[in-house]
C-alpha positions as CSV (number, residue, x, y, z in Angstrom):
1,M,-4.5,-15.9,6.2
2,K,-4.9,-15.7,2.2
3,I,-8.5,-14.2,2.6
4,F,-7.2,-11.6,6.0
5,T,-3.7,-10.2,3.2
6,N,-6.5,-9.7,0.5
7,I,-8.3,-7.3,2.7
8,L,-5.1,-5.8,3.4
9,F,-4.1,-5.2,0.0
10,L,-8.0,-3.6,-0.4
11,I,-7.4,-1.4,2.2
12,T,-4.0,-0.3,1.0
13,L,-5.0,0.8,-2.4
14,I,-8.4,2.4,-1.0
15,F,-5.7,4.7,0.9
16,I,-3.6,4.8,-2.2
17,V,-6.6,6.5,-4.0
18,A,-7.7,8.5,-1.1
19,N,-4.6,10.1,-0.9
20,L,-3.8,10.4,-4.7
21,L,-7.0,12.4,-4.5
22,K,-6.4,14.4,-1.7
23,L,-3.1,15.3,-3.7
24,D,-2.7,19.0,-5.0
25,Y,-0.6,18.4,-8.0
26,I,0.4,22.0,-8.4
27,N,2.2,22.5,-4.7
28,P,2.6,19.2,-3.9
29,L,4.5,20.3,-0.5
30,K,1.7,22.5,0.8
31,G,-0.5,22.1,3.6
32,D,-3.0,19.1,3.7
33,S,-0.8,18.4,0.0
34,M,2.1,17.4,2.1
35,I,0.0,15.3,4.3
36,A,-1.5,13.3,1.5
37,L,2.5,12.7,0.3
38,I,3.1,11.4,3.0
39,S,0.4,9.1,3.6
40,L,0.6,8.1,0.0
41,T,4.0,7.1,0.6
42,A,3.3,4.8,3.8
43,S,0.5,3.4,1.5
44,L,2.7,2.9,-0.9
45,C,5.5,0.8,1.0
46,A,2.8,-1.7,3.0
47,F,1.7,-2.4,-0.6
48,L,5.0,-3.8,-1.5
49,L,5.6,-4.8,1.8
50,L,2.3,-7.0,1.4
51,L,4.0,-8.6,-2.3
52,I,7.1,-9.9,-0.2
53,F,5.1,-11.3,2.0
54,R,2.3,-13.2,-0.4
55,M,5.6,-13.7,-2.8
56,S,7.4,-15.1,0.3
57,K,4.4,-17.3,1.8
58,K,4.5,-18.5,-2.1
59,I,8.1,-20.0,-2.0
60,E,7.1,-21.4,1.5
61,N,4.8,-23.6,0.3
62,K,6.9,-24.0,-3.0
63,L,9.6,-25.6,-0.5
64,K,7.2,-27.7,2.1
65,K,5.8,-29.7,-1.3
């Protein structure tokens, strides 16, 4: 499970970087930049969910011991 979550972390980081490169910082709400902004937000949410999942697994392992 740890390897799977690490792979998912890597994928979300790749998506974050790709969307940051696609984002137009002058007009972030026009054209493809809007799609990049939405994708960036979704990628950041996925990253946070994975962090929460990892923390919950650590807490679960500590409670089992």
